[in-house]
N, C-alpha and C positions, 0 to 999 in steps of 0.2 A: 504494500500500500504506500509506504514512504517513497519508494522509487517512482511510483505513478505520480504522486504529488510533486516531487522534485522535478521530474521530467516535464510534467505539464506546465509548471511555473517557468522553467527554463525555456521551454518551447514557445510559450506565449511571448516572452521577451525576445527570443531569437527570431520569431516570425515577424514581429514589428520591425526589428532591425533589418531583416531580409527585405521587407517591403520598401523600406527606405533605400536600401542598397539598389534594388531593382529600379527605383525611381531615378536614381543617379545614372544607372546604365542607360535608361531611356533618354535622359538628357545628353549623355555622352554620344549616343548614336545620332542625335540630331545636330551635333556640332560638326563644323567643317574640320578637316584634318589639319588645318593650319591655325585653328582658333587658339588664342592665348588662354582660353578658359579650360582647355583640356587638362593641363597639369594639375590645377587645383581640384578639378572634378575627379581625376584619377586618385588623388590623395584622399578625397572624401569617400570614394568607392572602396578603396583599400581599408580605410578606417572602419567603415560600416560593415564590411564583410568580415573583418577581423572580429568585430563584436559578435556577429552571427556565429562565426566559427567557435568563439569562446563559449557561447551557450551550448553549441553542439558538443564541444569537448566535455563540458560539465555533465551533459546528459550521458555521453558514452562512458565517462568514468563512473557515474552512478550505476549504470547498467552493469559495468564490469565488476563493481563492488557487490552487487546483488544479482548474480546471474540466474538465480532461480525465478526471478521476475520476468526474464527474457524468454521469448519463444525459443524452444529447443533448437530448431534449425537456424536460428539467427545468432546464437551465442558465440560461435567461432568467429563471426565477422567483427565483433565489438573491438577486439584488440587492434585489428587492422584499421578500423575507423579512428581509433585514438591516435595511432601513428600517423595516418594520413592527415588528420586534422591538425595535429601539432606541427607537422611539416609545412602545411599550407600557412598556418599562422606565422611560423618562423620565416618562411619565404616572404610573406607580405610585409612583415615588419623589418625585413632586411637582415635578419640575424643568421639565416642559413640558406644555402643555395638549393635550388631544384634543377636537376640536369646541368649542374655547373653554373647556373645563372642566378644572380641575385635580383630581386624585384627592385626596379628603379622607377618611381612615379614620375621623375623628371623627363622620362622618354615620352610621356603623354599617351601611352598606348595601354589598352586593356582588352582582354579576351571577353567579349560581351556574352559568350555562352557559358562563362564560368558561373556556377551555382544558379543556373537558369530556372530550375524548379525547386521548390521547397518540399522536402520529404519529411513526413512526420515520424519522429522517433517513437511515437505512441504505437505505431504499427509493429514495433519490435517487442512490445510488452504483452505478457499474457493478459487476458481479460481480467478485470477486477471482479472478484466475487463479492457482489453487493450484500450478500447475506452475512458476510464477516466484517463488513466495513462499519 
């Protein structure tokens, strides 16, 4: 039950940040490739997606802590999600490379397909038994 509550709260906050992030992506797509607004917008996108990933990471760590709450066939994926999410955060804050490259917002480029769809972590949890709640 605690995992469901924690996950639900983290997901609510993460979804709000993800919506903000996708709004920035839409603004980015509308800019010309030579716009001086690209660099500050890329910085905003990076900051907002780091916030989303931080919520995701908290969810995955909670699930990893209480694997009995996670659907059996999803349990093995959790440690990989933790590693991938930590790597993405480190890449976006410039502290670790991915494929040998560090993220540099000063280039003014962004992969607009990155985190295109929000996936609910609640889909990984066993249904809550309301009779025991």
